[in-house]
C-alpha positions as CSV (number, residue, x, y, z in Angstrom):
1,M,3.1,78.3,131.1
2,S,4.0,74.8,129.7
3,V,2.4,73.7,126.6
4,T,2.5,70.0,127.7
5,S,1.2,70.5,131.3
6,D,-1.4,73.1,130.7
7,T,-2.8,72.3,127.3
8,G,-3.0,68.7,127.4
9,L,-0.5,68.0,124.6
10,G,1.5,64.9,124.7
11,P,5.3,64.6,125.3
12,Q,5.7,63.9,121.6
13,E,4.9,67.5,121.0
14,S,7.5,69.0,123.4
15,W,9.4,70.3,120.4
16,F,6.5,73.0,120.1
17,Q,7.4,74.1,123.7
18,A,11.0,74.7,122.7
19,L,10.1,76.6,119.5
20,A,7.5,78.9,121.3
21,D,10.1,79.7,124.0
22,T,12.7,80.8,121.6
23,T,10.9,82.7,118.8
24,S,10.5,86.5,118.7
25,T,7.0,86.0,117.3
26,A,4.3,86.4,120.0
27,I,2.1,83.2,120.1
28,L,-1.2,83.0,121.9
29,A,-4.1,80.7,122.4
30,V,-7.3,82.6,123.3
31,R,-11.0,82.1,123.7
32,R,-12.4,85.2,125.5
33,K,-9.5,85.0,127.8
34,F,-6.0,84.1,127.3
35,L,-5.2,80.3,127.4
36,Y,-1.6,80.3,126.5
37,A,1.1,83.0,125.9
38,N,4.8,82.4,125.0
39,P,7.7,84.7,126.4
40,A,7.5,86.9,123.3
41,A,3.8,87.5,124.1
42,E,4.7,88.3,127.7
43,R,7.1,90.9,126.6
44,L,4.5,92.4,124.2
45,F,1.9,92.9,126.9
46,G,4.2,93.2,130.0
47,Y,2.5,90.4,132.0
48,T,3.4,87.0,132.9
49,A,1.6,84.1,131.3
50,E,-0.2,83.4,134.7
51,E,-1.3,86.9,134.8
52,L,-2.6,86.9,131.3
53,R,-4.8,83.8,132.1
54,E,-6.7,86.0,134.5
55,L,-7.3,88.9,131.9
56,D,-10.0,89.3,129.3
57,V,-8.5,89.5,125.8
58,L,-10.2,92.7,125.0
59,D,-8.9,94.5,128.1
60,L,-5.5,94.6,126.4
61,L,-6.7,96.0,123.1
62,H,-6.9,99.7,122.3
63,P,-10.5,100.8,122.5
64,D,-10.7,101.6,118.7
65,F,-10.1,97.8,117.9
66,R,-12.1,96.0,120.7
67,A,-15.4,95.7,118.8
68,Q,-14.0,94.3,115.6
69,V,-11.7,91.9,117.5
70,A,-14.5,90.6,119.7
71,E,-16.6,89.9,116.6
72,R,-13.8,88.0,114.9
73,V,-13.1,85.9,118.1
74,E,-16.8,85.0,118.3
75,R,-17.0,83.9,114.7
76,R,-13.9,81.7,115.0
77,L,-15.1,80.2,118.2
78,Q,-18.2,79.2,116.1
79,G,-15.8,77.6,113.7
80,E,-16.1,80.2,111.0
81,G,-13.4,81.9,109.0
82,D,-10.2,81.0,107.3
83,P,-6.7,82.1,108.6
84,A,-6.6,85.9,108.4
85,H,-4.2,88.8,108.7
86,H,-4.9,92.0,110.6
87,V,-3.2,95.1,112.1
88,I,-4.3,96.4,115.5
89,K,-3.1,98.4,118.5
90,V,-2.5,96.7,121.9
91,L,-1.9,98.0,125.4
92,N,1.1,97.2,127.5
93,R,1.2,97.1,131.2
94,D,3.4,100.2,131.4
95,G,0.8,102.2,129.5
96,S,2.6,102.2,126.1
97,Q,0.8,101.3,123.0
98,H,2.1,98.9,120.3
99,W,1.1,98.2,116.8
100,V,0.9,94.4,116.0
101,D,0.5,92.6,112.8
102,Y,-1.3,89.4,113.7
103,T,-2.6,86.2,112.0
104,A,-5.4,84.2,113.5
105,S,-6.6,80.6,112.8
106,N,-9.0,78.1,114.3
107,F,-7.8,75.1,116.3
108,H,-8.9,72.7,119.0
109,L,-7.4,72.9,122.5
110,G,-8.4,70.2,125.0
111,G,-11.2,69.2,122.8
112,Q,-12.7,72.7,122.5
113,R,-12.6,75.4,119.8
114,A,-9.9,78.1,120.4
115,V,-8.1,80.7,118.3
116,L,-4.4,80.5,117.6
117,V,-2.7,83.9,117.2
118,T,0.7,84.8,116.0
119,A,1.7,88.4,116.3
120,H,4.7,90.7,115.5
121,D,5.4,94.0,117.1
122,I,5.5,96.5,114.1
123,T,5.4,99.7,116.2
124,A,8.9,100.9,115.0
125,R,7.9,100.3,111.4
126,R,4.5,101.9,111.7
127,Q,6.1,105.0,113.4
128,A,8.6,105.2,110.6
129,E,5.8,105.0,108.0
130,E,3.8,107.6,109.8
131,A,6.8,109.9,109.9
132,L,7.4,109.4,106.2
133,S,3.8,110.1,105.5
134,R,4.0,113.3,107.6
135,E,7.1,114.3,105.7
136,K,5.5,113.5,102.4
137,D,2.3,115.6,103.4
138,R,4.5,118.5,104.5
139,A,6.5,118.3,101.3
140,Q,3.2,118.3,99.3
141,V,1.8,121.2,101.2
142,T,5.1,123.1,100.7
143,L,5.2,122.4,97.1
144,S,1.6,123.4,96.8
145,S,2.0,126.7,98.6
146,I,5.3,128.1,97.3
147,G,5.1,130.6,94.4
148,D,7.9,128.9,92.4
149,G,6.8,126.3,89.8
150,V,8.1,122.7,90.4
151,I,8.1,119.9,87.8
152,R,9.4,116.4,88.6
153,T,10.2,113.9,85.9
154,D,11.3,110.3,85.7
155,A,14.6,109.1,84.3
156,E,13.4,109.5,80.8
157,G,12.1,113.0,81.2
158,H,8.4,112.2,81.5
159,V,6.5,114.4,83.8
160,D,5.1,112.7,86.9
161,F,4.4,115.8,89.1
162,L,3.5,119.5,88.8
163,N,2.8,121.7,91.7
164,P,-0.1,124.3,91.6
165,A,2.3,127.2,90.7
166,A,3.7,125.1,87.8
167,E,0.1,124.4,86.6
168,A,-0.7,128.2,86.6
169,L,2.5,129.2,84.8
170,T,2.5,126.5,82.2
171,G,-1.3,126.3,81.6
172,W,-1.1,122.5,82.1
173,T,-2.9,120.6,84.8
174,A,-1.0,117.8,86.6
175,E,-3.3,115.2,85.1
176,E,-2.9,116.5,81.6
177,A,0.9,116.7,81.9
178,H,1.5,113.4,83.6
179,G,3.5,111.1,81.3
180,R,4.3,113.8,78.7
181,L,7.9,114.8,77.9
182,V,8.8,117.9,79.9
183,A,9.6,119.8,76.7
184,D,5.9,119.6,75.8
185,V,4.8,121.1,79.1
186,Y,7.7,123.5,79.8
187,R,8.5,125.3,76.5
188,V,11.1,128.0,76.6
189,V,12.1,130.5,73.9
190,S,14.9,133.1,73.7
191,E,13.7,136.5,74.6
192,V,16.0,138.0,72.0
193,S,15.5,135.7,69.0
194,G,12.2,133.9,69.9
195,E,13.8,130.6,69.0
196,V,12.9,127.6,71.1
197,L,15.7,126.7,73.6
198,P,17.1,123.2,74.3
199,D,15.3,121.1,76.9
200,V,17.5,121.7,80.1
201,V,15.8,118.7,81.8
202,L,17.0,116.2,79.1
203,S,20.4,118.0,79.2
204,C,20.6,117.4,83.0
205,L,19.4,113.8,82.7
206,A,22.0,113.1,80.0
207,G,24.9,114.7,81.8
208,E,23.8,114.0,85.3
209,T,24.9,117.5,86.4
210,V,23.0,120.3,88.0
211,Q,22.0,122.9,85.4
212,D,21.5,126.4,87.0
213,L,20.5,129.0,84.5
214,P,20.0,132.3,86.5
215,D,21.2,134.6,83.8
216,R,19.3,133.1,80.9
217,R,16.2,135.3,80.7
218,L,13.7,132.7,79.4
219,L,10.1,133.0,78.3
220,V,7.6,130.4,79.2
221,R,5.0,130.1,76.4
222,R,1.7,129.0,78.1
223,G,-1.2,127.3,76.6
224,D,-2.9,130.5,75.9
225,G,0.1,131.9,74.1
226,R,1.2,134.3,76.9
227,E,4.9,134.6,77.4
228,L,6.3,134.9,80.8
229,A,9.9,135.8,81.8
230,V,11.4,133.0,84.0
231,R,14.5,132.0,85.8
232,D,15.0,128.2,86.1
233,T,17.2,125.6,87.9
234,V,17.2,121.9,87.2
235,A,18.8,119.1,89.3
236,P,18.9,115.3,89.0
237,I,17.1,113.0,91.5
238,R,19.0,109.9,92.6
239,A,17.7,106.8,94.3
240,A,19.2,105.4,97.5
241,D,21.6,103.3,95.4
242,G,22.8,106.4,93.5
243,E,21.0,105.5,90.4
244,L,19.5,108.4,88.3
245,A,15.7,108.4,89.1
246,G,14.7,111.6,87.4
247,A,15.0,115.4,87.6
248,V,13.3,118.3,89.3
249,L,12.9,121.6,87.6
250,V,12.2,124.7,89.7
251,F,11.3,128.0,88.0
252,K,10.4,131.5,89.1
253,D,8.0,134.0,87.3
254,L,10.1,137.2,86.8
255,T,7.5,138.9,84.5
256,Q,6.6,141.6,87.0
257,L,10.3,142.2,87.9
258,R,11.2,142.4,84.2
259,D,8.4,144.8,83.5
260,L,9.4,146.9,86.4
261,E,13.1,146.9,85.3
262,R,11.8,148.0,81.8
263,E,9.6,150.7,83.3
264,M,12.6,151.9,85.4
265,L,14.9,152.0,82.3
266,H,12.1,153.9,80.5
267,L,11.7,156.4,83.2
268,A,15.5,157.0,83.4
269,T,15.3,158.3,79.8
270,H,11.7,159.5,79.4
271,D,9.4,162.1,80.9
272,R,6.5,160.5,82.9
273,L,3.8,162.9,81.8
274,T,4.3,163.2,78.0
275,G,6.3,160.0,77.2
276,L,8.9,162.1,75.5
277,Y,12.6,161.9,76.3
278,N,13.7,163.7,79.4
279,R,16.4,166.2,79.9
280,S,19.2,163.7,80.8
281,E,18.6,161.7,77.6
282,L,18.7,164.8,75.5
283,E,21.9,165.8,77.2
284,R,23.3,162.4,76.4
285,R,22.4,162.7,72.7
286,L,23.6,166.2,72.6
287,T,27.0,164.9,73.9
288,V,27.1,162.5,70.9
289,A,26.0,165.1,68.5
290,L,28.6,167.6,69.7
291,E,31.3,165.0,69.2
292,E,30.0,164.3,65.6
293,V,30.3,167.9,64.8
294,R,33.8,168.1,66.0
295,V,34.9,164.9,64.2
296,T,32.9,165.0,60.9
297,G,31.7,168.6,60.6
298,I,28.1,167.5,60.2
299,S,25.4,170.0,60.8
300,H,22.9,169.8,63.8
301,V,20.6,172.3,65.3
302,L,19.3,172.6,69.0
303,C,16.0,174.1,69.6
304,H,14.6,175.4,72.9
305,L,10.9,175.7,72.7
306,D,8.9,177.4,75.6
307,L,5.1,177.7,75.5
308,D,3.8,181.3,75.8
309,G,1.2,182.0,78.5
310,F,1.1,178.4,79.6
311,R,0.7,179.5,83.3
312,M,-2.6,181.2,82.3
313,V,-4.0,177.9,81.1
314,N,-3.2,176.3,84.5
315,D,-4.7,179.3,86.2
316,L,-7.9,179.4,84.1
317,C,-8.5,175.6,83.5
318,G,-6.6,173.9,86.2
319,H,-3.4,171.8,86.3
320,D,-5.1,168.7,84.6
321,A,-6.0,170.8,81.6
322,G,-2.5,172.0,81.6
323,D,-1.1,168.5,81.7
324,R,-3.5,167.4,78.9
325,L,-2.3,170.3,76.7
326,L,1.3,169.3,77.2
327,Q,0.5,165.7,76.2
328,E,-1.5,166.9,73.2
329,L,1.4,169.2,72.0
330,A,3.9,166.4,72.5
331,R,2.0,164.3,70.0
332,V,1.7,167.3,67.6
333,L,5.4,168.0,67.6
334,E,6.3,164.3,67.3
335,A,4.1,164.0,64.2
336,K,6.3,166.7,62.4
337,L,9.7,165.3,63.3
338,R,12.0,163.1,61.1
339,P,13.1,159.7,62.4
340,Q,16.6,160.9,63.3
341,D,15.4,163.9,65.4
342,T,15.0,163.9,69.2
343,L,12.1,165.7,71.1
344,A,12.5,166.0,74.9
345,R,10.6,167.7,77.7
346,L,13.0,169.8,79.6
347,G,10.5,170.5,82.5
348,G,7.5,172.5,82.9
349,D,6.3,173.9,79.6
350,E,9.8,173.8,78.0
351,F,10.9,171.3,75.3
352,G,14.3,170.6,73.6
353,L,14.7,169.4,70.1
354,L,17.8,168.1,68.5
355,L,17.4,168.3,64.7
356,Q,20.1,166.1,63.2
357,G,21.8,166.5,59.9
358,G,20.2,167.6,56.6
359,D,20.3,171.0,54.8
360,P,20.6,173.8,57.4
361,R,17.9,175.8,55.7
362,Q,15.5,172.9,55.5
363,V,16.2,172.3,59.3
364,R,15.4,175.8,60.1
365,N,12.2,175.6,58.1
366,L,11.3,172.5,60.1
367,A,11.8,174.4,63.3
368,Q,9.4,177.0,62.1
369,V,6.8,174.4,61.1
370,L,7.0,173.0,64.7
371,R,6.4,176.5,66.1
372,Q,3.5,177.1,63.7
373,S,2.0,173.6,64.6
374,V,1.8,174.7,68.3
375,A,0.0,177.9,67.3
376,E,-2.5,176.0,65.1
377,H,-3.3,173.5,67.9
378,R,-6.6,173.9,69.8
379,S,-7.3,172.2,73.0
380,I,-10.8,172.0,74.6
381,C,-11.1,173.0,78.3
382,G,-14.8,172.6,79.3
383,E,-16.6,175.1,77.2
384,Q,-13.6,177.0,76.2
385,T,-11.1,176.5,73.5
386,V,-7.5,176.9,74.6
387,E,-4.9,178.4,72.2
388,T,-1.2,178.8,72.8
389,T,1.9,179.8,71.0
390,A,5.6,179.1,71.5
391,S,8.8,181.0,71.6
392,M,11.9,179.2,70.2
393,G,15.6,179.6,70.4
394,L,17.7,178.1,67.7
395,V,21.4,177.2,68.1
396,P,23.4,175.7,65.3
397,I,25.8,173.2,66.9
398,T,29.3,174.0,66.2
399,A,32.7,172.9,67.5
400,S,33.0,176.3,69.3
401,F,30.8,175.1,72.1
402,G,32.8,173.7,74.9
403,S,30.1,171.6,76.5
404,V,26.4,170.5,76.4
405,A,25.8,173.1,79.2
406,D,27.0,175.8,77.0
407,L,24.7,174.6,74.2
408,L,21.7,174.4,76.4
409,G,22.4,177.8,77.9
410,A,22.7,179.4,74.5
411,A,19.4,177.8,73.3
412,S,17.6,178.9,76.6
413,G,19.0,182.4,76.2
414,A,18.0,182.6,72.6
415,C,14.4,181.4,73.5
416,Q,14.2,184.1,76.3
417,L,15.1,186.8,73.8
418,A,12.4,185.5,71.4
419,K,9.8,185.6,74.2
420,E,10.8,189.2,75.1
421,R,10.5,190.3,71.6
422,G,6.8,189.6,71.4
423,R,6.3,185.9,71.8
424,N,5.5,183.3,69.1
425,Q,8.9,184.4,67.7
426,S,12.2,182.6,67.0
427,H,15.7,183.9,67.7
428,E,18.8,182.2,66.3
429,Y,22.1,182.2,68.2
430,R,24.9,184.0,66.5
431,L,28.5,184.2,67.8
432,G,29.0,187.5,69.5
433,D,25.3,188.2,70.0
434,A,25.4,190.9,72.9
435,A,21.9,190.2,74.1
436,L,22.6,186.5,74.2
437,A,25.9,187.2,75.9
438,Q,23.9,188.9,78.7
439,R,21.5,185.9,78.8
440,H,24.5,183.5,78.9
441,S,25.9,185.5,81.8
442,E,22.7,185.2,83.6
443,M,22.5,181.4,83.0
444,V,26.0,181.1,84.4
445,W,24.7,182.9,87.6
446,V,21.7,180.5,87.6
447,Q,24.0,177.6,87.4
448,R,26.2,178.9,90.1
449,L,23.2,179.5,92.3
450,H,22.0,175.9,91.8
451,R,25.4,174.7,92.9
452,A,25.4,176.9,95.9
453,L,22.0,175.7,96.9
454,D,23.1,172.1,96.5
455,D,26.4,172.7,98.3
456,G,24.9,174.7,101.2
457,R,26.8,177.9,100.1
458,L,24.1,180.4,100.9
459,V,24.5,182.4,104.1
460,L,22.4,185.0,105.8
461,Y,23.5,188.5,106.8
462,C,21.7,191.2,108.7
463,Q,21.8,195.0,109.0
464,P,20.4,197.2,111.8
465,I,17.4,199.5,111.2
466,E,17.4,202.0,114.0
467,P,14.6,204.3,115.3
468,L,15.0,208.1,115.1
469,E,12.7,208.5,118.1
470,P,13.8,207.6,121.6
471,G,12.4,204.3,122.7
472,G,11.4,203.3,119.2
473,E,11.2,199.6,118.0
474,R,14.5,198.3,116.8
475,L,14.6,196.2,113.7
476,A,17.1,194.2,111.5
477,E,16.9,193.3,107.9
478,I,18.0,189.8,106.8
479,F,19.9,189.5,103.5
480,V,21.0,186.4,101.6
481,R,24.7,186.1,100.3
482,M,26.3,183.5,98.2
483,V,29.7,182.0,99.1
484,G,31.6,181.7,95.9
485,E,33.7,178.5,94.9
486,D,36.8,180.3,96.1
487,G,35.1,181.6,99.4
488,E,34.3,185.2,98.3
489,I,31.1,186.7,99.6
490,I,28.7,187.5,96.6
491,P,26.0,190.1,97.1
492,P,22.4,189.2,95.9
493,A,22.6,191.9,93.2
494,C,24.8,189.6,91.3
495,F,22.4,186.6,91.0
496,I,18.8,187.7,92.1
497,E,17.9,189.2,88.8
498,A,19.0,186.1,86.9
499,A,17.1,184.0,89.5
500,E,14.0,186.0,88.8
501,R,14.3,185.8,85.0
502,Y,14.7,182.0,85.1
503,R,12.1,181.6,87.8
504,I,14.1,180.0,90.5
505,V,14.0,182.9,93.0
506,S,11.2,181.2,94.9
507,T,13.6,178.4,95.8
508,V,16.0,181.0,97.3
509,D,13.2,182.7,99.1
510,R,12.1,179.4,100.6
511,W,15.6,178.8,101.8
512,V,15.9,182.2,103.3
513,V,12.6,182.0,105.2
514,R,13.3,178.5,106.5
515,T,16.8,179.2,107.5
516,A,16.1,182.6,109.1
517,L,13.2,181.3,111.2
518,E,15.1,178.1,112.2
519,T,18.0,180.2,113.3
520,L,16.0,182.8,115.2
521,G,13.7,180.3,116.8
522,G,16.6,178.2,118.0
523,A,18.4,181.1,119.4
524,L,15.3,182.4,121.2
525,R,14.6,179.0,122.7
526,S,18.2,178.7,123.9
527,R,18.4,182.3,125.2
528,A,21.4,182.8,123.0
529,A,20.1,185.6,120.8
530,G,21.7,188.4,122.9
531,E,20.9,192.0,121.8
532,L,19.3,190.7,118.7
533,A,16.5,189.2,120.9
534,S,14.9,192.6,121.2
535,R,14.8,193.3,117.5
536,T,12.0,192.6,114.9
537,F,13.5,190.9,111.8
538,T,12.6,191.7,108.3
539,I,12.9,189.2,105.5
540,N,13.1,190.1,101.8
541,L,10.8,188.3,99.4
542,S,10.5,188.4,95.6
543,G,7.1,189.2,94.0
544,Q,7.4,186.0,92.0
545,S,7.3,183.9,95.2
546,L,3.9,185.3,96.2
547,G,2.3,183.6,93.3
548,E,4.1,180.3,93.7
549,E,1.9,177.3,94.6
550,T,2.3,176.2,98.3
551,F,4.6,179.1,99.0
552,L,2.2,180.9,101.4
553,E,1.3,177.5,103.1
554,D,4.9,176.8,103.6
555,V,5.7,180.2,105.1
556,V,2.8,179.8,107.5
557,S,4.0,176.3,108.5
558,Q,7.6,177.5,109.0
559,I,6.4,180.4,111.2
560,R,4.4,178.0,113.4
561,A,7.2,175.5,113.6
562,S,9.9,178.0,114.5
563,G,8.4,179.4,117.6
564,V,9.3,182.9,116.7
565,P,6.4,185.3,117.8
566,P,4.7,186.4,114.5
567,H,4.8,190.0,115.5
568,R,8.5,189.9,115.5
569,I,8.6,188.9,111.8
570,C,8.3,191.5,109.1
571,F,8.2,190.6,105.3
572,E,9.7,193.1,102.9
573,I,8.7,193.3,99.2
574,T,9.5,196.0,96.7
575,E,6.7,198.3,95.6
576,T,7.1,197.3,91.9
577,S,6.9,193.6,92.7
578,A,3.8,194.1,94.9
579,I,2.1,196.0,92.2
580,A,3.1,193.5,89.4
581,N,1.7,190.7,91.5
582,L,-1.1,192.7,93.2
583,G,-3.7,189.9,93.5
584,H,-1.2,187.4,95.0
585,A,0.3,190.1,97.2
586,M,-3.1,191.1,98.7
587,L,-3.8,187.4,99.6
588,F,-0.3,186.9,101.0
589,F,-0.4,190.1,103.1
590,S,-4.0,189.3,104.4
591,V,-3.2,185.7,105.5
592,L,0.1,186.6,107.3
593,K,-1.4,189.9,108.8
594,D,-4.1,187.7,110.4
595,L,-1.3,185.5,111.8
596,G,0.4,188.7,113.3
597,C,3.2,189.3,110.9
598,R,3.9,192.8,109.5
599,F,5.0,194.1,106.1
600,I,7.4,196.7,104.6
601,L,6.9,198.1,101.1
602,D,10.4,198.6,99.9
603,D,11.8,201.3,97.4
604,F,8.6,203.3,98.0
605,G,8.2,206.2,95.7
606,S,10.0,204.6,92.7
607,G,6.7,203.9,90.9
608,L,4.5,206.3,89.2
609,S,1.4,205.3,91.0
610,S,2.9,204.7,94.5
611,F,0.1,206.3,96.6
612,S,-2.8,204.9,94.6
613,Y,-1.9,201.3,95.7
614,L,-1.5,201.9,99.4
615,K,-5.2,201.5,100.1
616,N,-5.1,197.9,98.6
617,L,-1.9,196.8,100.5
618,P,-2.2,196.5,104.2
619,V,1.5,197.3,105.0
620,D,3.0,198.6,108.2
621,F,6.2,200.4,107.0
622,L,7.1,202.3,103.9
623,K,10.8,202.1,103.0
624,I,11.8,205.2,101.1
625,D,13.8,204.7,97.9
626,G,17.4,205.2,98.8
627,E,18.0,207.5,95.8
628,F,15.7,210.1,97.4
629,V,17.5,209.9,100.7
630,L,20.9,210.4,99.1
631,G,19.6,213.5,97.3
632,L,17.7,215.2,100.2
633,S,20.3,218.0,100.7
634,R,21.0,218.8,97.0
635,E,17.7,217.9,95.1
636,P,14.6,220.0,96.3
637,M,12.4,217.6,94.3
638,H,13.7,214.6,96.3
639,R,13.1,216.5,99.6
640,A,9.6,217.3,98.5
641,L,8.9,213.7,97.6
642,V,10.2,212.5,101.0
643,E,8.1,215.0,102.8
644,S,5.0,213.9,100.8
645,I,5.6,210.2,101.5
646,Q,6.0,211.1,105.2
647,H,2.8,213.1,105.2
648,V,0.9,210.4,103.7
649,A,2.4,207.8,106.0
650,N,1.3,210.0,109.0
651,V,-2.2,210.1,107.7
652,L,-2.4,206.4,107.2
653,E,-0.6,205.8,110.6
654,L,2.3,204.0,108.8
655,K,6.0,204.0,109.8
656,T,8.6,205.2,107.4
657,I,12.2,203.9,107.0
658,G,14.9,205.9,105.2
659,E,17.5,203.7,103.6
660,C,21.1,204.4,102.2
661,V,21.9,206.6,105.2
662,E,25.7,207.1,104.7
663,T,26.3,210.3,106.8
664,Q,25.2,212.3,109.7
665,S,23.8,214.8,107.4
666,H,21.4,212.2,105.8
667,L,20.4,211.2,109.4
668,D,19.7,214.8,110.3
669,D,17.6,215.4,107.2
670,L,15.5,212.4,107.8
671,A,14.9,213.3,111.5
672,A,14.0,216.8,110.5
673,I,11.3,215.5,108.0
674,G,9.9,213.2,110.7
675,V,11.0,209.9,109.2
676,H,10.7,207.2,111.9
677,Y,13.6,204.8,111.1
678,A,17.0,204.9,109.3
679,Q,19.2,202.2,107.7
680,G,22.5,202.4,106.1
681,Y,26.3,202.0,106.4
682,Y,26.5,205.0,108.7
683,L,24.4,203.0,111.3
684,G,25.8,199.6,110.6
685,R,27.0,197.4,107.7
686,P,25.4,194.0,107.0
687,E,27.1,191.3,109.0
688,P,26.7,187.5,109.2
689,L,23.6,186.4,111.1
690,V,25.4,184.7,114.0
691,L,23.5,184.8,117.2
692,G,25.1,184.8,120.7
693,P,24.7,186.3,124.1
694,E,27.4,188.9,123.4
695,R,26.3,189.7,119.8
696,S,25.0,193.2,118.7
697,L,24.5,194.7,115.3
698,G,26.5,197.7,114.3
699,E,29.4,197.0,116.8
700,A,32.0,197.1,114.0
701,S,30.8,200.2,112.4
């Protein structure tokens, strides 16, 4: 489209034609349609100038802008308006959309009003601005949503931005903090000294280096005075030309983590229930005290304090009341101690006290004051007043003790002797004390038993119990043995008494029940039990275990999980244990009898009232005390007792087992009396419980 030919301009203005043809600015003359378009305008819209003359101006505008542009054109065609600058979106022939920045002014063309438009395609710039805006929005959302505090400053250290996390942690709003020095907003002090620490942002700005402070455990003092543990990092911000423009400080709230660390450290050395030191911390302090004695000869005393009858408090008032009593007594004992003394809870109702230094007689008097304080304390349980006493073992710490374990063992043994001598008593360890030597020996066995449990050095043995009548049921008794550190097999007589005295026998019983049932169940499922598959197995239990919390529940669970038929399981308990724990025994027998299990009363006849308890104990077998079996042929009284037991068993329809059968004579005597079963070395020695298709008991005898 020629300016001179189509617009009526004279040749003298041909210079305009050359300018319009070469400029990158789109030049248009419009009324309601296009009157003129230069090459740049043709490229902007994708139409030739001739094609544009046939189009309505509004058709090439984005719908969002048509109304406002139409109004502006009409006003200018009326002669109104000064030159004005606008940004709109136009449509290209290929469907693309372009942002244009245009200026419109009034002029006359061919004697009529028209609008002269100059326009620049700013699409690339607009897209860059929108992308930048989106990035800024994303950054803003990110900064607003992260849990770390972020503070930005200018080059002089004045705050110009806080994210919401920084507002919450510092106690300042972004508006309040704007323009303030960062040190006013982000104040840090030393956790150790409490002194205000240097401003890390100003340090960063001065040195223009990144300051990373991960190991400086700082505290942020908020507007309300609260102190928070934080870890912070600061880095400089540089402009495009490399000039320092400010700094950004990022900090994380570590208060909960620090509190958790402190709690974990506290729990590592303290008892959770009472808040006292725990056993491991007492052992650490005893190690130091023992070394002091060896080096300086200073005098210390270790006390082992055990509450008397505490189990009754739990039984009568419940475990909550028992826990409350322990907490109360912990405070009572603490109040009587000197600053240098250590009070620890060893576990359960046992406490350990390290009484350090001072006159030995005064230290002993202090120990008695502590014991008396326990006796004088009263605790309320509902409408009842709970009283308790304590037994105490005292051990002067001397260089003769080789280890802390020896010290604790001596103190525990002394306490046990005090308890056996009437309770609410004290017993002081003396070198050469025979009773304590016995207790120490038991403690050694207890420690060996603990190690054997931890190391998996307990094993099961079994011994046949054979019927004396043809076609009778065949049984096998399961025993536990300990494998010593050097591999020797240790019988239970060496360690069971100590386990019972120190109340860990239920741990052994749990292991025996679980291991026996798992072994038998696995063998029966795999059909690898051999001859043993036809036998009923008897498992020995301690009377203590019957009263242990959850023991009965655990046994029932193990039986059901093993798959061993309950009628093939027989539990064996001594007569004296059953009578001493009669209530627990009756419940235990009743529940497992309902399940299908059976029971043997071991060592029957050893008690003075054996027959009177039979009506209360639903047993299936009576195992006659081996002492009577061994004396059948030479002691008429023994024979009379066995005959009496057999007569009562027949009346009650119980089966009898004679143990300790060592000769054919013993076997003949039992058969003559009518005893149903026999057990002893003559019929088969105890052998490892190893199940297999070729395995049979007594094959080596």
